[in-house]
C-alpha positions as semicolon CSV with decimal commas, in nm:
position;residue;x (nm);y (nm);z (nm)
1;X;0,010;-0,001;0,016
2;X;0,125;0,359;-0,092
3;X;0,064;0,707;-0,112
4;X;0,096;0,846;-0,479
5;X;0,149;1,218;-0,617
6;X;0,230;1,391;-0,937
7;X;0,229;1,715;-1,129
8;X;0,213;1,863;-1,500
9;X;0,285;2,189;-1,613
10;X;0,168;2,256;-1,949
11;X;0,370;2,553;-1,971
12;X;0,683;2,321;-2,023
13;X;0,815;2,459;-1,665
14;X;1,007;2,162;-1,493
15;X;0,816;2,044;-1,186
16;X;1,019;2,071;-0,881
17;X;1,181;1,762;-0,716
18;X;1,152;1,981;-0,379
19;X;0,745;2,031;-0,402
20;X;0,716;1,641;-0,514
21;X;0,911;1,551;-0,191
22;X;0,677;1,827;0,031
23;X;0,372;1,682;-0,116
24;X;0,511;1,308;-0,009
25;X;0,629;1,417;0,340
26;X;0,253;1,550;0,404
27;X;0,121;1,172;0,368
28;X;0,439;0,965;0,503
29;X;0,216;0,764;0,680
30;X;0,067;0,581;0,372
31;X;0,414;0,441;0,299
32;X;0,649;0,495;0,541
33;X;0,880;0,216;0,458
34;X;1,013;0,365;0,107
35;X;0,987;0,695;-0,087
36;X;1,091;0,734;-0,437
37;X;1,047;1,052;-0,698
38;X;1,137;1,126;-1,065
39;X;1,098;1,391;-1,275
40;X;1,066;1,449;-1,626
41;X;1,130;1,827;-1,725
42;X;0,731;1,946;-1,704
43;X;0,640;1,619;-1,568
44;X;0,674;1,489;-1,189
45;X;0,597;1,181;-1,007
46;X;0,618;1,056;-0,658
47;X;0,572;0,755;-0,412
48;X;0,555;0,668;-0,077
49;X;0,532;0,301;-0,033
50;X;0,379;0,008;0,257
51;X;0,583;-0,297;0,161
52;X;0,355;-0,578;0,155
53;X;0,470;-0,796;-0,178
54;X;0,854;-0,768;-0,247
55;X;0,986;-0,574;0,025
56;X;1,314;-0,557;-0,147
57;X;1,412;-0,230;-0,328
58;X;1,324;-0,396;-0,710
59;X;0,959;-0,286;-0,530
60;X;1,060;0,060;-0,543
61;X;0,872;0,322;-0,739
62;X;0,860;0,542;-0,961
63;X;0,866;0,212;-1,156
64;X;1,012;0,268;-1,497
65;X;0,983;0,021;-1,758
66;X;1,318;-0,183;-1,928
67;X;1,288;0,056;-2,222
68;X;1,271;0,372;-2,043
69;X;0,932;0,523;-2,177
70;X;0,725;0,424;-1,928
71;X;0,701;0,485;-1,573
72;X;0,423;0,392;-1,311
73;X;0,290;0,469;-0,950
74;X;0,087;0,289;-0,785
75;X;-0,141;0,235;-0,466
76;X;-0,285;-0,103;-0,400
77;X;-0,290;-0,468;-0,465
78;X;-0,328;-0,681;-0,781
79;X;-0,440;-0,982;-0,637
80;X;-0,404;-1,180;-0,953
81;X;-0,050;-1,053;-1,081
82;X;0,087;-1,389;-1,058
83;X;-0,137;-1,510;-1,349
84;X;0,030;-1,274;-1,569
85;X;0,375;-1,349;-1,538
86;X;0,443;-1,657;-1,738
87;X;0,263;-1,439;-2,032
88;X;0,459;-1,160;-1,976
89;X;0,767;-1,355;-1,961
90;X;0,675;-1,532;-2,298
91;X;0,650;-1,213;-2,452
92;X;0,984;-1,153;-2,366
93;X;0,956;-0,897;-2,062
94;X;1,227;-0,960;-1,845
95;X;1,083;-0,876;-1,492
96;X;1,286;-0,748;-1,235
97;X;1,098;-0,780;-0,938
98;X;0,830;-1,047;-0,796
99;X;0,577;-0,717;-0,723
100;X;0,225;-0,647;-0,850
101;X;0,280;-0,313;-0,959
102;X;0,551;-0,417;-1,215
103;X;0,282;-0,619;-1,406
104;X;0,029;-0,372;-1,407
105;X;0,338;-0,161;-1,595
106;X;0,410;-0,386;-1,829
107;X;0,018;-0,523;-1,863
108;X;-0,067;-0,142;-1,996
109;X;0,220;-0,156;-2,206
110;X;0,071;-0,492;-2,406
111;X;-0,301;-0,396;-2,382
112;X;-0,369;0,010;-2,314
113;X;-0,663;0,100;-2,165
114;X;-0,774;-0,301;-2,184
115;X;-0,539;-0,409;-1,899
116;X;-0,817;-0,308;-1,636
117;X;-1,046;-0,562;-1,733
118;X;-0,793;-0,842;-1,657
119;X;-0,660;-0,684;-1,314
120;X;-0,864;-0,806;-0,975
121;X;-0,757;-0,606;-0,699
122;X;-0,787;-0,266;-0,500
123;X;-0,606;0,023;-0,713
124;X;-0,555;0,338;-0,786
125;X;-0,228;0,415;-0,991
126;X;-0,113;0,640;-1,250
127;X;0,122;0,568;-1,573
128;X;0,346;0,793;-1,734
129;X;0,357;0,729;-2,116
130;X;0,628;0,903;-2,249
131;X;0,608;0,805;-2,622
132;X;0,241;0,906;-2,614
133;X;0,309;1,213;-2,398
134;X;0,008;1,141;-2,154
135;X;-0,078;1,031;-1,805
136;X;-0,313;0,711;-1,800
137;X;-0,452;0,650;-1,464
138;X;-0,715;0,464;-1,271
139;X;-0,936;0,335;-0,959
140;X;-1,013;-0,001;-0,862
141;X;-1,423;-0,104;-0,923
142;X;-1,520;-0,030;-0,576
143;X;-1,283;0,232;-0,495
144;X;-1,099;0,130;-0,243
145;X;-0,814;0,307;-0,318
146;X;-0,840;0,692;-0,363
147;X;-0,715;0,924;-0,680
148;X;-0,793;1,328;-0,661
149;X;-0,661;1,544;-0,873
150;X;-0,646;1,939;-0,993
151;X;-0,677;2,053;-1,315
152;X;-0,696;2,372;-1,533
153;X;-0,523;2,528;-1,830
154;X;-0,184;2,550;-1,654
155;X;-0,136;2,249;-1,465
156;X;-0,259;1,867;-1,374
157;X;-0,183;1,780;-1,024
158;X;-0,292;1,442;-0,857
159;X;-0,262;1,284;-0,517
160;X;-0,385;0,986;-0,295
161;X;-0,484;1,261;-0,063
162;X;-0,600;1,620;-0,150
163;X;-0,366;1,753;0,129
164;X;-0,102;1,697;-0,062
165;X;-0,273;1,880;-0,366
166;X;-0,318;2,190;-0,121
167;X;0,035;2,246;-0,094
168;X;0,070;2,369;-0,469
169;X;0,064;2,728;-0,528
170;X;-0,176;2,686;-0,774
171;X;-0,430;2,598;-0,587
172;X;-0,684;2,846;-0,429
173;X;-0,864;2,694;-0,117
174;X;-1,235;2,766;-0,159
175;X;-1,528;2,592;-0,082
176;X;-1,790;2,396;-0,295
177;X;-2,098;2,497;-0,154
178;X;-2,286;2,225;-0,395
179;X;-2,057;1,968;-0,205
180;X;-2,191;2,089;0,103
181;X;-2,542;2,071;0,025
182;X;-2,476;1,731;-0,098
183;X;-2,277;1,629;0,219
184;X;-2,574;1,717;0,440
185;X;-2,820;1,452;0,257
186;X;-2,553;1,195;0,199
187;X;-2,263;1,247;0,484
188;X;-2,010;1,254;0,236
189;X;-1,992;1,422;-0,090
190;X;-2,091;1,242;-0,423
191;X;-1,823;1,257;-0,703
192;X;-1,620;1,389;-0,878
193;X;-1,661;1,655;-0,576
194;X;-1,479;1,676;-0,277
195;X;-1,560;2,005;-0,090
196;X;-1,304;2,219;-0,227
197;X;-1,384;2,412;-0,558
198;X;-1,195;2,261;-0,829
199;X;-1,051;1,959;-0,653
200;X;-1,211;1,674;-0,812
201;X;-1,167;1,262;-0,735
202;X;-1,160;1,006;-1,004
203;X;-1,500;0,815;-0,927
204;X;-1,497;0,439;-0,880
205;X;-1,417;0,232;-1,195
206;X;-1,312;0,508;-1,386
207;X;-1,041;0,552;-1,556
208;X;-0,847;0,903;-1,735
209;X;-0,601;0,960;-2,011
210;X;-0,473;1,321;-1,989
211;X;-0,274;1,412;-2,359
212;X;-0,042;1,642;-2,194
213;X;0,033;1,863;-2,540
214;X;-0,332;1,940;-2,621
215;X;-0,426;1,964;-2,227
216;X;-0,700;1,733;-2,284
217;X;-0,814;1,531;-2,001
218;X;-1,076;1,259;-2,035
219;X;-1,260;1,035;-1,771
220;X;-1,463;0,719;-1,854
221;X;-1,638;0,404;-1,692
222;X;-1,427;0,063;-1,790
223;X;-1,663;-0,143;-1,537
224;X;-2,033;-0,164;-1,461
225;X;-2,214;-0,421;-1,265
226;X;-2,539;-0,625;-1,450
227;X;-2,779;-0,787;-1,272
228;X;-2,993;-0,871;-1,558
229;X;-2,874;-1,224;-1,607
230;X;-3,015;-1,447;-1,323
231;X;-2,885;-1,771;-1,240
232;X;-3,132;-2,044;-1,286
233;X;-2,968;-2,352;-1,047
234;X;-3,147;-2,510;-0,716
235;X;-3,013;-2,331;-0,391
236;X;-2,816;-2,633;-0,287
237;X;-2,606;-2,540;-0,604
238;X;-2,594;-2,165;-0,572
239;X;-2,466;-2,207;-0,204
240;X;-2,170;-2,398;-0,308
241;X;-2,090;-2,155;-0,560
242;X;-2,149;-1,896;-0,312
243;X;-1,899;-2,084;-0,049
244;X;-1,632;-2,161;-0,335
245;X;-1,587;-1,765;-0,426
246;X;-1,552;-1,639;-0,108
247;X;-1,288;-1,932;0,002
248;X;-1,096;-1,820;-0,330
249;X;-1,139;-1,442;-0,282
250;X;-0,994;-1,435;0,076
251;X;-0,718;-1,715;0,022
252;X;-0,580;-1,448;-0,252
253;X;-0,613;-1,174;0,020
254;X;-0,428;-1,380;0,210
255;X;-0,062;-1,348;0,000
256;X;0,164;-1,095;0,147
257;X;0,554;-1,082;0,257
258;X;0,432;-1,002;0,616
259;X;0,195;-1,070;0,850
260;X;-0,200;-1,083;0,829
261;X;-0,487;-1,035;1,084
262;X;-0,858;-0,959;1,045
263;X;-1,103;-0,718;1,189
264;X;-1,384;-0,957;1,348
265;X;-1,697;-0,757;1,500
266;X;-1,875;-1,057;1,543
267;X;-2,146;-1,022;1,258
268;X;-2,178;-1,248;0,959
269;X;-1,950;-1,095;0,732
270;X;-1,648;-1,048;0,898
271;X;-1,671;-1,393;1,091
272;X;-1,711;-1,540;0,745
273;X;-1,371;-1,417;0,630
274;X;-1,214;-1,501;0,977
275;X;-1,353;-1,912;0,912
276;X;-1,200;-1,907;0,584
277;X;-0,864;-1,742;0,689
278;X;-0,875;-2,003;0,958
279;X;-0,904;-2,278;0,709
280;X;-0,587;-2,174;0,501
281;X;-0,367;-2,102;0,769
282;X;-0,110;-2,295;0,954
283;X;-0,113;-2,034;1,263
284;X;-0,369;-1,892;1,465
285;X;-0,508;-1,550;1,268
286;X;-0,481;-1,238;1,463
287;X;-0,849;-1,085;1,549
288;X;-0,954;-0,708;1,648
289;X;-1,281;-0,630;1,788
290;X;-1,406;-0,272;1,916
291;X;-1,628;-0,264;2,181
292;X;-1,885;0,029;2,384
293;X;-1,995;0,044;2,735
294;X;-2,334;0,076;2,592
295;X;-2,454;-0,279;2,561
296;X;-2,705;-0,168;2,230
297;X;-2,393;-0,075;2,045
298;X;-2,160;-0,375;2,160
299;X;-2,074;-0,646;1,969
300;X;-1,751;-0,783;2,159
301;X;-1,951;-1,075;2,302
302;X;-2,041;-1,222;1,908
303;X;-1,691;-1,167;1,837
304;X;-1,531;-1,366;2,085
305;X;-1,774;-1,643;2,015
306;X;-1,650;-1,633;1,668
307;X;-1,246;-1,607;1,818
308;X;-1,302;-1,903;2,039
309;X;-1,458;-2,121;1,760
310;X;-1,185;-2,091;1,538
311;X;-0,904;-2,044;1,858
312;X;-0,806;-1,659;1,710
313;X;-0,525;-1,464;1,850
314;X;-0,817;-1,195;1,971
315;X;-0,739;-0,823;2,076
316;X;-0,991;-0,583;2,200
317;X;-1,038;-0,215;2,232
318;X;-1,328;0,005;2,450
319;X;-1,393;0,295;2,262
320;X;-1,534;0,615;2,554
321;X;-1,727;0,937;2,485
322;X;-1,436;1,141;2,623
323;X;-1,190;1,010;2,295
324;X;-1,460;1,254;2,122
325;X;-1,122;1,530;2,170
326;X;-0,943;1,312;1,907
327;X;-1,221;1,418;1,645
328;X;-1,034;1,766;1,474
329;X;-0,783;1,536;1,435
330;X;-0,957;1,304;1,265
331;X;-1,141;1,550;1,084
332;X;-0,855;1,663;0,929
333;X;-0,750;1,328;0,826
334;X;-1,064;1,279;0,646
335;X;-0,973;1,550;0,464
336;X;-1,331;1,591;0,256
337;X;-1,652;1,683;0,417
338;X;-1,751;1,345;0,604
339;X;-1,954;1,202;0,916
340;X;-2,001;0,881;0,918
341;X;-2,004;0,787;1,312
342;X;-1,829;0,443;1,302
343;X;-1,500;0,630;1,114
344;X;-1,456;0,716;1,535
345;X;-1,471;0,357;1,612
346;X;-1,284;0,239;1,299
347;X;-1,006;0,462;1,380
348;X;-0,878;0,259;1,683
349;X;-0,968;-0,031;1,552
350;X;-0,717;0,041;1,298
351;X;-0,487;0,193;1,570
352;X;-0,504;-0,142;1,777
353;X;-0,459;-0,371;1,459
354;X;-0,193;-0,150;1,345
355;X;0,011;-0,231;1,639
356;X;0,000;-0,637;1,563
357;X;0,019;-0,675;1,146
358;X;0,065;-0,467;0,877
359;X;-0,225;-0,614;0,691
360;X;-0,596;-0,714;0,768
361;X;-0,891;-0,842;0,616
362;X;-1,204;-0,680;0,660
363;X;-1,650;-0,810;0,609
364;X;-1,700;-0,492;0,419
365;X;-1,915;-0,570;0,091
366;X;-2,155;-0,827;0,230
367;X;-2,475;-0,622;0,365
368;X;-2,454;-0,467;-0,023
369;X;-2,378;-0,826;-0,220
370;X;-2,643;-1,044;0,003
371;X;-2,913;-0,773;0,124
372;X;-2,814;-0,712;0,446
373;X;-2,920;-0,363;0,518
374;X;-3,246;-0,317;0,710
375;X;-3,356;-0,047;0,436
376;X;-3,376;-0,301;0,183
377;X;-3,679;-0,449;0,376
378;X;-3,765;-0,067;0,420
379;X;-3,813;-0,046;0,074
380;X;-4,046;-0,333;0,046
381;X;-4,268;-0,176;0,315
382;X;-4,320;0,159;0,078
383;X;-4,398;-0,034;-0,196
384;X;-4,687;-0,219;-0,015
385;X;-4,783;0,101;0,145
386;X;-4,838;0,316;-0,181
387;X;-5,057;0,014;-0,310
388;X;-5,280;0,009;0,010
389;X;-5,332;0,405;0,048
390;X;-5,438;0,605;-0,195
391;X;-5,263;0,909;-0,286
392;X;-5,560;1,131;-0,189
393;X;-5,528;0,995;0,154
394;X;-5,122;1,048;0,194
395;X;-5,202;1,404;0,096
396;X;-5,486;1,464;0,301
397;X;-5,219;1,354;0,580
398;X;-4,939;1,538;0,463
399;X;-5,159;1,844;0,522
400;X;-5,267;1,789;0,832
401;X;-4,882;1,691;0,944
402;X;-4,803;2,046;0,815
403;X;-5,036;2,245;1,047
404;X;-4,888;2,031;1,329
405;X;-4,579;2,118;1,276
406;X;-4,581;2,455;1,217
407;X;-4,841;2,538;1,529
408;X;-4,692;2,273;1,795
409;X;-4,340;2,296;1,659
410;X;-4,349;1,895;1,621
411;X;-4,054;1,704;1,500
412;X;-4,247;1,412;1,487
413;X;-4,521;1,561;1,278
414;X;-4,158;1,702;1,041
415;X;-4,044;1,356;0,989
416;X;-4,436;1,239;0,905
417;X;-4,421;1,490;0,639
418;X;-4,076;1,372;0,482
419;X;-4,225;1,035;0,496
420;X;-4,527;1,106;0,337
421;X;-4,358;1,336;0,048
422;X;-4,131;1,028;-0,018
423;X;-4,401;0,764;-0,082
424;X;-4,493;0,892;-0,408
425;X;-4,148;0,969;-0,528
426;X;-3,957;0,785;-0,838
427;X;-3,796;0,484;-0,709
428;X;-3,443;0,688;-0,675
429;X;-3,568;0,951;-0,383
430;X;-3,825;0,695;-0,234
431;X;-3,461;0,513;-0,166
432;X;-3,299;0,800;-0,045
433;X;-3,495;0,837;0,224
434;X;-3,341;0,568;0,413
435;X;-3,002;0,598;0,331
436;X;-3,006;0,976;0,368
437;X;-2,961;1,243;0,651
438;X;-3,108;1,568;0,577
439;X;-3,330;1,472;0,262
440;X;-3,379;1,810;0,004
441;X;-3,729;1,823;0,181
442;X;-3,562;1,903;0,520
443;X;-3,300;2,141;0,399
444;X;-3,560;2,380;0,317
445;X;-3,636;2,392;0,737
446;X;-3,227;2,313;0,820
447;X;-3,043;2,608;0,583
448;X;-3,115;2,964;0,580
449;X;-3,286;3,100;0,295
450;X;-3,004;3,306;0,128
451;X;-2,813;2,935;0,154
452;X;-3,127;2,809;-0,014
453;X;-3,169;3,039;-0,278
454;X;-2,766;2,969;-0,384
455;X;-2,892;2,636;-0,432
456;X;-3,217;2,589;-0,640
457;X;-3,300;2,458;-0,841
458;X;-3,092;2,185;-0,765
459;X;-3,161;1,878;-0,533
460;X;-2,922;1,601;-0,408
461;X;-3,167;1,363;-0,544
462;X;-3,022;1,429;-0,870
463;X;-2,693;1,237;-0,781
464;X;-2,924;0,938;-0,697
465;X;-3,141;0,946;-1,005
466;X;-2,851;0,936;-1,227
467;X;-2,743;0,624;-1,072
468;X;-3,056;0,419;-1,067
469;X;-3,165;0,536;-1,463
470;X;-2,810;0,402;-1,586
471;X;-2,786;0,104;-1,340
472;X;-2,820;-0,262;-1,544
473;X;-3,116;-0,364;-1,331
474;X;-3,494;-0,451;-1,371
475;X;-3,597;-0,562;-0,997
476;X;-3,599;-0,231;-0,759
477;X;-3,405;-0,451;-0,502
478;X;-3,117;-0,480;-0,730
479;X;-3,142;-0,125;-0,795
480;X;-3,141;-0,019;-0,454
481;X;-2,823;-0,300;-0,411
482;X;-2,682;-0,132;-0,736
483;X;-2,692;0,243;-0,567
484;X;-2,536;0,133;-0,237
485;X;-2,232;-0,025;-0,468
486;X;-2,204;0,260;-0,671
487;X;-2,247;0,567;-0,401
488;X;-2,280;0,439;0,010
489;X;-2,000;0,164;-0,073
490;X;-1,686;0,375;-0,236
491;X;-1,787;0,726;-0,076
492;X;-1,860;0,622;0,225
493;X;-1,706;0,295;0,385
494;X;-1,430;0,252;0,149
495;X;-1,313;0,644;0,238
496;X;-1,363;0,543;0,583
497;X;-1,132;0,255;0,604
498;X;-0,886;0,377;0,371
499;X;-0,809;0,688;0,574
500;X;-0,840;0,468;0,923
501;X;-0,559;0,232;0,770
502;X;-0,339;0,408;0,606
503;X;-0,336;0,658;0,934
504;X;-0,165;0,377;1,080
505;X;0,010;0,244;0,788
506;X;-0,219;-0,064;0,774
507;X;-0,314;-0,222;0,461
508;X;-0,679;-0,321;0,480
509;X;-0,816;-0,592;0,160
510;X;-1,206;-0,665;0,150
511;X;-1,244;-1,015;-0,001
512;X;-1,651;-0,954;-0,048
513;X;-1,521;-0,720;-0,271
514;X;-1,353;-0,947;-0,553
515;X;-1,559;-0,841;-0,848
516;X;-1,555;-1,222;-0,944
517;X;-1,788;-1,296;-0,614
518;X;-1,959;-0,937;-0,662
519;X;-2,084;-1,045;-1,051
520;X;-2,180;-1,395;-0,902
521;X;-2,410;-1,215;-0,633
522;X;-2,544;-0,950;-0,893
523;X;-2,711;-1,289;-1,089
524;X;-2,880;-1,420;-0,705
525;X;-3,253;-1,355;-0,767
526;X;-3,347;-1,086;-0,462
527;X;-3,610;-1,286;-0,352
528;X;-3,328;-1,518;-0,218
529;X;-3,147;-1,236;-0,098
530;X;-3,437;-1,093;0,147
531;X;-3,690;-1,377;0,220
532;X;-3,994;-1,270;0,395
533;X;-3,820;-1,080;0,711
534;X;-3,526;-1,305;0,647
535;X;-3,202;-1,056;0,515
536;X;-2,871;-1,230;0,362
537;X;-3,129;-1,568;0,340
538;X;-2,889;-1,730;0,092
539;X;-2,550;-1,681;0,274
540;X;-2,718;-1,780;0,572
541;X;-2,827;-2,089;0,383
542;X;-2,448;-2,119;0,268
543;X;-2,308;-2,086;0,604
544;X;-2,485;-2,409;0,828
545;X;-2,188;-2,594;0,984
546;X;-1,968;-2,287;0,883
547;X;-2,063;-2,035;1,193
548;X;-2,192;-2,103;1,506
549;X;-2,605;-2,070;1,469
550;X;-2,612;-1,729;1,697
551;X;-2,387;-1,602;1,485
552;X;-2,591;-1,668;1,174
553;X;-2,918;-1,591;1,304
554;X;-2,807;-1,279;1,523
555;X;-2,970;-0,956;1,529
556;X;-2,798;-0,712;1,258
557;X;-2,606;-0,393;1,480
558;X;-2,423;-0,245;1,224
559;X;-2,072;-0,083;1,298
560;X;-2,167;0,273;1,468
561;X;-2,129;0,457;1,748
562;X;-2,397;0,595;2,029
563;X;-2,391;0,965;1,937
564;X;-2,744;1,011;2,010
565;X;-2,667;0,939;2,383
566;X;-2,334;1,084;2,383
567;X;-2,476;1,423;2,272
568;X;-2,781;1,348;2,504
569;X;-2,496;1,317;2,824
570;X;-2,145;1,359;2,789
571;X;-2,103;1,570;2,448
572;X;-2,391;1,774;2,510
573;X;-2,193;2,111;2,621
574;X;-1,940;2,000;2,306
575;X;-2,198;2,049;2,059
576;X;-2,353;2,329;2,174
577;X;-2,049;2,528;2,250
578;X;-1,929;2,456;1,881
579;X;-2,208;2,445;1,649
580;X;-2,479;2,649;1,835
581;X;-2,259;2,906;2,049
582;X;-1,951;2,967;1,896
583;X;-2,048;2,858;1,535
584;X;-1,812;2,991;1,229
585;X;-1,956;2,773;0,963
586;X;-2,297;2,624;1,088
587;X;-2,452;2,987;1,148
588;X;-2,347;3,102;0,794
589;X;-2,561;2,813;0,620
590;X;-2,845;2,692;0,868
591;X;-3,137;2,876;1,052
592;X;-2,963;2,822;1,363
593;X;-3,339;2,822;1,586
594;X;-3,392;2,481;1,374
595;X;-3,051;2,359;1,481
596;X;-3,137;2,419;1,869
597;X;-3,448;2,222;1,791
598;X;-3,304;1,913;1,676
599;X;-3,068;1,928;1,970
600;X;-3,341;1,963;2,178
601;X;-3,561;1,712;2,043
602;X;-3,246;1,455;2,092
603;X;-3,274;1,558;2,446
604;X;-3,592;1,359;2,502
605;X;-3,562;0,993;2,546
606;X;-3,745;0,866;2,301
607;X;-3,590;1,020;1,990
608;X;-3,284;0,976;1,824
609;X;-3,114;1,279;1,638
610;X;-2,775;1,169;1,691
611;X;-2,678;1,173;1,348
612;X;-2,837;1,482;1,264
613;X;-2,603;1,655;1,520
614;X;-2,318;1,471;1,426
615;X;-2,324;1,581;1,043
616;X;-2,357;1,932;1,161
617;X;-2,047;1,897;1,452
618;X;-1,816;1,731;1,177
619;X;-1,904;1,994;0,887
620;X;-1,865;2,278;1,141
621;X;-1,497;2,072;1,256
622;X;-1,430;2,029;0,890
623;X;-1,439;2,439;0,800
624;X;-1,246;2,538;1,150
625;X;-0,937;2,257;1,007
626;X;-0,876;2,392;0,644
627;X;-1,052;2,724;0,659
628;X;-0,937;2,883;0,997
629;X;-0,580;2,762;1,026
């Protein structure tokens, strides 16, 4: 795992090695083992390296081809790289290393853009093609590895993290208010935006080419999941297929020249990964879990059951509310506006894990592949409601709720209005109701009139609508799962894991995001992913005899933190002081009286507005970290 940077001066002015060095120093934690810089007049590349495969200097980057015409910087792992070594040797190519980076370089020289369809892994790389005077770069299918850039008619700058980009003198730091508007809905900034005006990110499953002479930047998608061609086999055969594919995926991600451990929450997905690792290891797997004093959020009991079953070398850490003092530092690390509350727990999990192993496998991707989120069932219920209740009845109810909300400032009535408004909307907006914090309708209450006037007629729902409209799926549950794979997974979950782990110089690998496995699960009919009230039905059936029954049938908890409870008690003063009393940004864009209502409502034991408060706190701290220092 690594950190990469680069710059092109279109004027022909040489790129200074000192600047590249400064950029690399900013992200040194991504690769503490080695670093390198290459400059060729107006083009410069740099890399810091965390050595996982080929620990020798043969894996040094930037890496140049034998003919000196192509150079690569690469962040990630390509798990099937060994499959191509014989092919490349047959072509007369003398490979100097045992690293996957060198294989990528020569696959590009042989196949061009088509090299991407052959690669199985997580990656973000940029190749300087000297012969054709261009840059070629790409991100993996699910956005496990980041790639951000700045582009105008003078320069092109890229890096694994925008913190490195901001060091360039050409950058004028400005807020992208459209990204902020979207953040309040999604808790992340949808691609290509980052929260900073003119700094963008390459979306997952996309590549770019930059023609240096003409200054033409082209960005295209190279892979898209197809749900339409469903399997027609019995459940027993399907179960065997699923387990075989997962086992192969886990096995390929255990290949490393260093120690490999696993995150273990005690949920189905992480437990399954540990089970498969145990099968292919001749020594105890090191496993790592995070706990909380609040029992509603604590899963350590389940993690211990799995650890005992597979005799792992198990480690735990308990997260406390007073650790919130770390939050400004975390907000800076995440660099884009971002507010998944589990980033807090993930940070401490990565810190614990990094003290013992340099590589850890996780269960990310299981919910999106097999239908694990409760919101998929909620979508079923919403569809049922629209069939049973006449549209006019819902309209009358909405008017009544508006009267109650205006007269009594009822938050329950406000929620009812938003839900009622979602019922007869299109599928993307309906589903957005279940994955968002502040939907467009509630932002009419939250944001002040001036800020709203700058945003209209834009709607955050447009991002979701484009994903749904372009999906290769017919079933509404397939459409919902696809939206999570294209939006929530790469922009929330993968960002969280990458930043948390890289801060600790730890490499995370996600076996359940092997694209061959994902392509298999896309062909499974949704009716056997979610059967009645049972989520992950076919996966659970597949795990009989592999995992303990109490793990297979346990209630899903998710990987969050008790922010609603914390804002009610230990963090009440912290929120009030930073967001309401001494705000530097929230008071510029929000109706503070409405923010106070949310805060007051959360004080009532029957209400949990924790995520709304958390999103506002994180946004305020982001502004302070990047625009006041």
